ChimeraX commands (.cxc) that place a marker at each C-alpha (Angstrom):
marker #1 position -0.05,-0.20,0.02 radius 0.5
marker #1 position 1.73,3.48,-0.86 radius 0.5
marker #1 position 0.84,6.67,-2.16 radius 0.5
marker #1 position 4.13,7.96,-4.99 radius 0.5
marker #1 position 4.46,11.94,-5.80 radius 0.5
marker #1 position 6.89,12.65,-8.26 radius 0.5
marker #1 position 6.70,16.05,-11.07 radius 0.5
marker #1 position 8.31,18.53,-8.56 radius 0.5
marker #1 position 11.40,20.59,-9.28 radius 0.5
marker #1 position 12.53,24.32,-9.67 radius 0.5
marker #1 position 10.83,26.83,-10.88 radius 0.5
marker #1 position 10.99,30.37,-11.48 radius 0.5
marker #1 position 8.20,33.07,-9.17 radius 0.5
marker #1 position 5.11,32.97,-12.09 radius 0.5
marker #1 position 5.93,29.50,-13.22 radius 0.5
marker #1 position 4.02,26.06,-13.18 radius 0.5
marker #1 position 3.84,23.01,-12.10 radius 0.5
marker #1 position 2.07,19.67,-12.42 radius 0.5
marker #1 position 2.23,16.92,-9.88 radius 0.5
marker #1 position 1.33,13.10,-9.92 radius 0.5
marker #1 position 0.39,11.20,-6.63 radius 0.5
marker #1 position 0.27,7.25,-8.15 radius 0.5
marker #1 position -1.81,4.71,-5.65 radius 0.5
marker #1 position -1.56,1.47,-5.41 radius 0.5
marker #1 position -2.76,-1.04,-2.52 radius 0.5
marker #1 position -5.99,0.29,-1.35 radius 0.5
marker #1 position -9.22,1.29,-3.24 radius 0.5
marker #1 position -8.28,4.66,-3.98 radius 0.5
marker #1 position -11.65,5.40,-6.43 radius 0.5
marker #1 position -13.70,5.62,-2.77 radius 0.5
marker #1 position -11.35,7.60,-1.16 radius 0.5
marker #1 position -11.21,11.38,-0.45 radius 0.5
marker #1 position -8.03,12.51,-1.69 radius 0.5
marker #1 position -5.88,15.49,-0.56 radius 0.5
marker #1 position -2.67,17.28,-1.46 radius 0.5
marker #1 position -0.63,18.18,1.86 radius 0.5
marker #1 position 3.10,20.27,1.82 radius 0.5
marker #1 position 5.62,21.19,4.24 radius 0.5
marker #1 position 7.65,24.11,4.24 radius 0.5
marker #1 position 11.09,24.50,6.18 radius 0.5
marker #1 position 10.25,25.23,10.09 radius 0.5
marker #1 position 6.37,25.16,9.80 radius 0.5
marker #1 position 3.69,21.93,10.25 radius 0.5
marker #1 position 2.36,19.82,7.30 radius 0.5
marker #1 position -1.07,20.92,5.77 radius 0.5
marker #1 position -3.68,20.14,3.48 radius 0.5
marker #1 position -3.42,22.70,0.55 radius 0.5
marker #1 position -6.36,21.15,-1.47 radius 0.5
marker #1 position -8.98,18.00,-1.21 radius 0.5
marker #1 position -10.90,16.45,-3.20 radius 0.5
marker #1 position -13.61,13.64,-2.45 radius 0.5
marker #1 position -14.48,10.83,-4.39 radius 0.5
marker #1 position -17.17,12.13,-6.72 radius 0.5
marker #1 position -14.95,15.26,-7.23 radius 0.5
marker #1 position -16.33,17.64,-5.33 radius 0.5
marker #1 position -12.70,20.23,-5.17 radius 0.5
marker #1 position -11.92,22.68,-1.72 radius 0.5
marker #1 position -8.58,25.07,-1.16 radius 0.5
marker #1 position -7.01,26.24,1.54 radius 0.5
marker #1 position -7.09,30.43,0.72 radius 0.5
marker #1 position -3.59,31.14,-0.35 radius 0.5
marker #1 position -4.26,28.91,-3.30 radius 0.5
marker #1 position -7.01,29.88,-4.66 radius 0.5
marker #1 position -7.37,30.19,-8.64 radius 0.5
marker #1 position -3.68,29.36,-8.93 radius 0.5
marker #1 position -4.05,25.57,-8.15 radius 0.5
marker #1 position -6.43,22.84,-9.56 radius 0.5
marker #1 position -7.00,19.25,-7.92 radius 0.5
marker #1 position -8.36,17.00,-10.10 radius 0.5
marker #1 position -8.30,12.93,-9.80 radius 0.5
marker #1 position -8.22,10.18,-12.26 radius 0.5
marker #1 position -9.83,6.48,-10.37 radius 0.5
marker #1 position -9.47,4.84,-13.88 radius 0.5
marker #1 position -5.37,5.40,-13.57 radius 0.5
marker #1 position -5.47,5.40,-9.54 radius 0.5
marker #1 position -3.88,8.89,-9.92 radius 0.5
marker #1 position -4.70,12.24,-7.79 radius 0.5
marker #1 position -2.94,15.32,-9.37 radius 0.5
marker #1 position -2.31,19.08,-8.36 radius 0.5
marker #1 position -1.95,21.75,-11.29 radius 0.5
marker #1 position 0.19,24.65,-9.50 radius 0.5
marker #1 position -0.14,28.38,-11.50 radius 0.5
marker #1 position 1.05,31.48,-10.67 radius 0.5
marker #1 position 3.67,29.92,-8.35 radius 0.5
marker #1 position 5.07,32.19,-5.81 radius 0.5
marker #1 position 7.91,31.95,-3.00 radius 0.5
marker #1 position 5.97,30.76,-0.10 radius 0.5
marker #1 position 4.64,27.95,-2.05 radius 0.5
marker #1 position 7.87,26.66,-1.85 radius 0.5
marker #1 position 7.73,23.42,-0.30 radius 0.5
marker #1 position 7.50,19.05,-0.34 radius 0.5
marker #1 position 4.51,17.82,-1.20 radius 0.5
marker #1 position 2.43,14.77,-0.29 radius 0.5
marker #1 position -0.56,13.51,-0.94 radius 0.5
marker #1 position -2.58,11.90,1.32 radius 0.5
marker #1 position -6.44,10.86,1.78 radius 0.5
marker #1 position -8.43,12.88,3.92 radius 0.5
marker #1 position -8.83,12.81,6.38 radius 0.5
marker #1 position -4.50,11.73,6.26 radius 0.5
marker #1 position -3.30,7.42,6.76 radius 0.5
marker #1 position -0.51,7.56,8.71 radius 0.5
marker #1 position 0.54,4.87,7.15 radius 0.5
marker #1 position 0.42,6.84,3.88 radius 0.5
marker #1 position 2.48,9.26,4.16 radius 0.5
marker #1 position 5.68,9.31,1.51 radius 0.5
marker #1 position 8.72,11.07,0.56 radius 0.5
marker #1 position 6.69,13.67,-0.97 radius 0.5
marker #1 position 7.89,15.96,-3.71 radius 0.5
marker #1 position 9.84,18.98,-3.61 radius 0.5
marker #1 position 8.34,22.00,-5.63 radius 0.5
marker #1 position 10.98,25.65,-4.91 radius 0.5
marker #1 position 10.70,28.03,-6.63 radius 0.5
marker #1 position 12.96,30.81,-6.97 radius 0.5
marker #1 position 14.42,33.54,-9.11 radius 0.5
marker link #1:1,2 radius 0.2
marker link #1:2,3 radius 0.2
marker link #1:3,4 radius 0.2
marker link #1:4,5 radius 0.2
marker link #1:5,6 radius 0.2
marker link #1:6,7 radius 0.2
marker link #1:7,8 radius 0.2
marker link #1:8,9 radius 0.2
marker link #1:9,10 radius 0.2
marker link #1:10,11 radius 0.2
marker link #1:11,12 radius 0.2
marker link #1:12,13 radius 0.2
marker link #1:13,14 radius 0.2
marker link #1:14,15 radius 0.2
marker link #1:15,16 radius 0.2
marker link #1:16,17 radius 0.2
marker link #1:17,18 radius 0.2
marker link #1:18,19 radius 0.2
marker link #1:19,20 radius 0.2
marker link #1:20,21 radius 0.2
marker link #1:21,22 radius 0.2
marker link #1:22,23 radius 0.2
marker link #1:23,24 radius 0.2
marker link #1:24,25 radius 0.2
marker link #1:25,26 radius 0.2
marker link #1:26,27 radius 0.2
marker link #1:27,28 radius 0.2
marker link #1:28,29 radius 0.2
marker link #1:29,30 radius 0.2
marker link #1:30,31 radius 0.2
marker link #1:31,32 radius 0.2
marker link #1:32,33 radius 0.2
marker link #1:33,34 radius 0.2
marker link #1:34,35 radius 0.2
marker link #1:35,36 radius 0.2
marker link #1:36,37 radius 0.2
marker link #1:37,38 radius 0.2
marker link #1:38,39 radius 0.2
marker link #1:39,40 radius 0.2
marker link #1:40,41 radius 0.2
marker link #1:41,42 radius 0.2
marker link #1:42,43 radius 0.2
marker link #1:43,44 radius 0.2
marker link #1:44,45 radius 0.2
marker link #1:45,46 radius 0.2
marker link #1:46,47 radius 0.2
marker link #1:47,48 radius 0.2
marker link #1:48,49 radius 0.2
marker link #1:49,50 radius 0.2
marker link #1:50,51 radius 0.2
marker link #1:51,52 radius 0.2
marker link #1:52,53 radius 0.2
marker link #1:53,54 radius 0.2
marker link #1:54,55 radius 0.2
marker link #1:55,56 radius 0.2
marker link #1:56,57 radius 0.2
marker link #1:57,58 radius 0.2
marker link #1:58,59 radius 0.2
marker link #1:59,60 radius 0.2
marker link #1:60,61 radius 0.2
marker link #1:61,62 radius 0.2
marker link #1:62,63 radius 0.2
marker link #1:63,64 radius 0.2
marker link #1:64,65 radius 0.2
marker link #1:65,66 radius 0.2
marker link #1:66,67 radius 0.2
marker link #1:67,68 radius 0.2
marker link #1:68,69 radius 0.2
marker link #1:69,70 radius 0.2
marker link #1:70,71 radius 0.2
marker link #1:71,72 radius 0.2
marker link #1:72,73 radius 0.2
marker link #1:73,74 radius 0.2
marker link #1:74,75 radius 0.2
marker link #1:75,76 radius 0.2
marker link #1:76,77 radius 0.2
marker link #1:77,78 radius 0.2
marker link #1:78,79 radius 0.2
marker link #1:79,80 radius 0.2
marker link #1:80,81 radius 0.2
marker link #1:81,82 radius 0.2
marker link #1:82,83 radius 0.2
marker link #1:83,84 radius 0.2
marker link #1:84,85 radius 0.2
marker link #1:85,86 radius 0.2
marker link #1:86,87 radius 0.2
marker link #1:87,88 radius 0.2
marker link #1:88,89 radius 0.2
marker link #1:89,90 radius 0.2
marker link #1:90,91 radius 0.2
marker link #1:91,92 radius 0.2
marker link #1:92,93 radius 0.2
marker link #1:93,94 radius 0.2
marker link #1:94,95 radius 0.2
marker link #1:95,96 radius 0.2
marker link #1:96,97 radius 0.2
marker link #1:97,98 radius 0.2
marker link #1:98,99 radius 0.2
marker link #1:99,100 radius 0.2
marker link #1:100,101 radius 0.2
marker link #1:101,102 radius 0.2
marker link #1:102,103 radius 0.2
marker link #1:103,104 radius 0.2
marker link #1:104,105 radius 0.2
marker link #1:105,106 radius 0.2
marker link #1:106,107 radius 0.2
marker link #1:107,108 radius 0.2
marker link #1:108,109 radius 0.2
marker link #1:109,110 radius 0.2
marker link #1:110,111 radius 0.2
marker link #1:111,112 radius 0.2
marker link #1:112,113 radius 0.2
marker link #1:113,114 radius 0.2
view
């Protein structure tokens, strides 16, 4: 049972990235899924979530810039990020919502810097 996040990297302010999270070993389609992030010196928190029927929610600071969507046939959840700002720099993780302790993977680093 695992979640594998990928797609991070170094991007300039104003740039875009698409993160992917592939799930294996559990019933992906029946779960609400979320993207979380942890910046240096800060606690990990949810950024965006999507229910099993596709209802999405976002924290205020990413509304209008990030889009979460899922492909249940591929057991994958995505986070499309645009208009990135330095404050978006963090390690990004995916997990169920609420989070399942044993599903935290290594995450993927996103660095927004010029």
